[in-house]
GUDRENDREN-329731 format. One line per field, with one value per residue: x, z, y of N, C-alpha, C, O in turn; residue in three letters. Coordinates in Angstrom, 1 decimal, decimal comma, padded with zeros to 4 digits, m for minus. Atoms other than C-alpha are relative to their C-alpha. Layout:
BEGIN
n.east = [X/...]
n.up = [Z/...]
n.north = [Y/...]
ca.east = [X/...]
ca.up = [Z/...]
ca.north = [Y/...]
c.east = [X/...]
c.up = [Z/...]
c.north = [Y/...]
o.east = [X/...]
o.up = [Z/...]
o.north = [Y/...]
residuo = [ALA/...]
END
This chain:
BEGIN
n.east = [001,2/m000,4/m001,3/000,8/000,9/m000,8/m000,6/000,6/m000,3/m001,2/000,1/000,9/m000,5/m000,9/000,8/000,8/m001,1/m000,6/001,1/m000,1/m001,0/000,4/001,2/m000,8/m000,6/000,9/000,6/m001,0/m000,2/001,0/000,0/m001,2/000,5/000,6/m000,9/m000,5/001,2/000,1/m001,4/m000,1/000,9/m000,1/m001,3/000,7/000,4/m000,9/m000,5/001,1/m000,2/m001,1/m000,1/000,5/001,4/m000,4/001,1/m000,4/000,0/000,4/m001,1/m001,0/000,8/m000,5/m001,4/m000,5/000,0/001,2]
n.up = [000,8/000,6/000,9/001,1/001,2/000,9/001,2/001,0/000,8/000,9/000,8/001,0/000,9/001,0/000,6/001,1/000,7/001,0/001,0/000,9/000,8/000,7/000,8/001,0/001,3/000,4/001,2/001,0/000,7/001,0/001,1/000,7/000,9/001,1/000,8/000,6/001,1/001,0/000,9/000,7/001,1/001,0/000,9/001,0/001,4/000,6/000,5/000,9/001,3/000,6/000,7/001,4/000,0/001,0/000,5/m000,1/001,2/m000,4/000,3/m001,1/m001,2/000,4/m000,3/001,4/000,4/000,6]
n.north = [000,3/m001,1/000,0/000,9/m000,3/m001,0/000,4/000,6/m001,5/000,0/001,4/000,0/m001,4/000,8/000,7/m000,8/m000,6/001,0/000,2/m001,1/m000,3/001,3/m000,8/m001,2/000,8/001,2/m000,9/m000,5/001,3/000,1/m001,0/000,1/001,3/m000,3/m000,8/000,9/001,0/m000,8/m000,1/001,2/000,0/m001,0/000,6/001,1/m000,6/m000,3/001,0/000,6/m000,9/000,0/001,1/m000,2/000,8/000,9/000,9/001,3/000,6/001,8/000,8/000,1/000,9/001,5/000,4/000,1/001,0/000,1]
ca.east = [008,6/009,3/012,7/010,9/008,4/011,1/013,0/010,1/009,4/012,7/012,5/009,3/010,8/013,6/011,1/009,0/012,4/013,6/010,2/010,3/013,7/012,7/009,4/011,9/013,9/011,5/009,9/013,2/013,9/010,3/011,0/014,4/013,0/010,6/012,8/014,8/011,7/011,2/014,9/014,8/011,8/013,0/016,5/014,1/012,5/015,7/017,2/014,1/014,3/017,5/017,2/016,7/013,3/014,1/011,5/011,2/011,2/009,2/012,5/014,6/012,3/013,3/016,2/018,8/018,5/015,0]
ca.up = [040,3/039,1/037,5/035,5/034,1/033,0/031,4/029,4/028,5/027,1/025,4/023,7/022,7/021,2/019,5/017,9/016,7/015,2/013,3/011,9/010,8/009,2/007,6/005,9/004,6/003,4/001,2/000,1/m001,1/m002,9/m004,8/m005,6/m007,2/m009,1/m010,5/m011,5/m013,2/m015,2/m016,2/m017,1/m019,2/m021,1/m021,9/m023,2/m025,5/m026,5/m027,2/m029,0/m031,3/m032,2/m033,4/m037,1/m038,0/m039,8/m042,2/m041,8/m045,1/m044,7/m046,3/m043,2/m040,9/m042,7/m041,4/m044,5/m045,1/m046,8]
ca.north = [013,0/016,8/015,8/012,8/014,8/017,4/014,6/013,4/017,2/017,3/014,0/014,9/018,6/016,7/014,3/017,0/018,9/015,8/015,0/018,4/018,3/014,8/016,5/019,2/016,6/014,2/017,3/018,5/014,9/014,7/018,1/017,0/013,5/015,3/017,6/014,8/012,6/015,7/016,0/012,6/012,7/015,7/013,8/010,8/013,2/014,6/011,3/010,0/013,1/012,9/009,4/008,9/007,5/004,3/002,8/m000,7/m003,0/m006,5/m007,9/m006,8/m008,7/m012,0/m014,0/m013,8/m017,4/m016,7]
c.east = [000,1/000,9/m000,4/m001,0/000,8/000,5/m000,8/m000,4/001,1/000,0/m001,1/000,2/001,0/m000,6/m000,3/001,3/000,5/m001,0/000,2/001,1/m000,4/m001,1/000,9/000,7/m000,6/m000,7/001,0/000,5/m001,1/000,2/001,2/m000,5/m001,3/000,5/000,9/m000,4/000,0/001,4/000,2/m001,0/000,4/001,3/m000,3/m000,1/000,9/000,6/m001,1/m000,1/001,1/000,4/m000,3/m001,1/000,5/m001,5/000,3/m000,6/m000,6/001,3/001,3/m000,6/000,3/001,3/000,9/000,0/m001,2/000,2]
c.up = [m001,0/m001,6/m001,1/m000,8/m000,7/m001,0/m001,3/m000,7/m000,8/m000,9/m001,5/m001,0/m001,0/m001,1/m001,1/m001,2/m001,1/m001,0/m001,0/m000,7/m001,1/m001,0/m001,2/m001,1/m000,8/m001,3/m000,6/m001,1/m001,2/m000,9/m000,6/m001,2/m000,9/m001,2/m001,0/m000,9/m001,0/m000,9/m001,0/m001,3/m001,1/m000,8/m000,8/m001,1/m001,0/m000,8/m001,0/m001,4/m000,5/m000,9/m001,2/m000,1/m001,1/m000,7/m000,3/m001,4/000,5/m000,2/001,3/001,0/m000,2/000,4/m001,4/m000,7/m001,2/m001,3]
c.north = [001,4/m000,3/m001,0/000,4/001,1/m000,9/m000,4/001,2/000,0/m000,8/000,2/001,4/m000,5/m000,8/000,8/000,9/m001,0/m000,4/001,3/000,1/m001,2/000,5/000,7/m000,9/m001,1/001,1/000,5/m001,4/000,0/000,9/m000,3/m001,6/000,6/000,8/m001,0/m001,0/000,9/000,5/m001,1/m000,3/001,0/m000,6/m001,0/000,6/000,4/m001,1/m000,6/001,1/000,1/m001,3/000,0/m000,9/m000,9/m000,8/m001,7/m000,6/m001,2/m000,9/m000,2/m000,5/m001,2/m000,3/m000,1/m001,1/m000,4/000,5]
o.east = [m000,2/000,8/000,0/m001,3/000,3/000,4/m000,4/m000,3/000,8/000,3/m000,9/m000,2/000,9/000,0/000,1/001,1/000,7/m000,5/000,5/001,1/m000,4/m000,9/000,7/000,7/000,1/m000,9/000,8/000,7/m000,7/m000,1/001,2/m000,2/m001,6/000,3/001,0/000,4/000,6/001,5/000,6/m000,7/000,0/001,5/000,3/000,5/000,7/000,8/m000,6/m000,3/001,0/001,3/m001,1/m001,2/000,9/m002,3/001,3/m001,7/m000,1/001,5/002,0/000,0/000,4/002,2/000,2/000,2/m001,2/m000,8]
o.up = [m002,2/m002,8/m002,2/m001,9/m001,7/m002,2/m002,4/m001,9/m002,0/m002,1/m002,7/m002,1/m002,1/m002,2/m002,2/m002,4/m002,3/m002,1/m002,2/m001,7/m002,3/m002,2/m002,4/m002,4/m001,6/m002,4/m001,8/m002,2/m002,4/m002,0/m001,7/m002,4/m001,9/m002,4/m002,2/m001,7/m002,0/m002,0/m002,2/m002,4/m002,3/m002,0/m001,9/m002,2/m002,2/m002,0/m002,1/m002,6/m001,5/m001,7/m001,4/000,6/m002,2/000,0/m000,9/m001,8/001,4/000,5/001,5/002,1/000,8/000,4/m002,3/m001,9/m001,9/m002,1]
o.north = [001,2/000,0/m000,8/m000,1/001,6/m000,7/m000,4/001,2/m000,1/m000,4/m000,1/001,6/m000,2/m000,7/000,6/001,1/m000,7/m000,7/001,2/000,8/m000,9/000,3/000,4/m000,9/m001,8/000,7/000,8/m001,2/000,2/000,6/000,0/m001,6/m000,2/000,8/m000,9/m001,5/000,5/001,0/m001,1/m000,7/000,8/m000,4/m001,2/000,3/000,2/m000,9/m001,0/000,7/000,8/m001,3/000,8/m001,9/m000,5/m001,4/m002,2/m000,2/m001,7/m001,9/m001,1/m000,4/m001,9/000,6/m000,5/m000,9/m001,4/000,6]
residuo = [MET/GLU/SER/ARG/LEU/GLU/LYS/ILE/GLU/SER/LYS/LEU/GLY/PHE/ALA/GLU/ASP/LEU/LEU/GLU/GLU/LEU/ASN/ARG/THR/LEU/TYR/ARG/GLN/GLN/ARG/GLU/ILE/ALA/GLN/LEU/GLN/GLN/GLU/MET/GLN/ALA/LEU/ARG/GLN/GLN/VAL/GLN/ALA/SER/MET/PRO/VAL/GLU/GLN/ARG/ASN/ASP/LEU/ASP/GLU/ARG/PRO/PRO/HIS/TYR]
END
């Protein structure tokens, strides 16, 4: 009976360690995702800022056969 209890305690300790490692990994990944989202937003703003502003004319909207 004591051997069985020791095995259960050992497995529980392993599971707790594994859970802690998974939590650290998840936290790190969430930080990386947030950083990548910020970088992507900054890149979008840079692309939009570098695009020339086009003034549209109603004649540009009509098909050429009109």
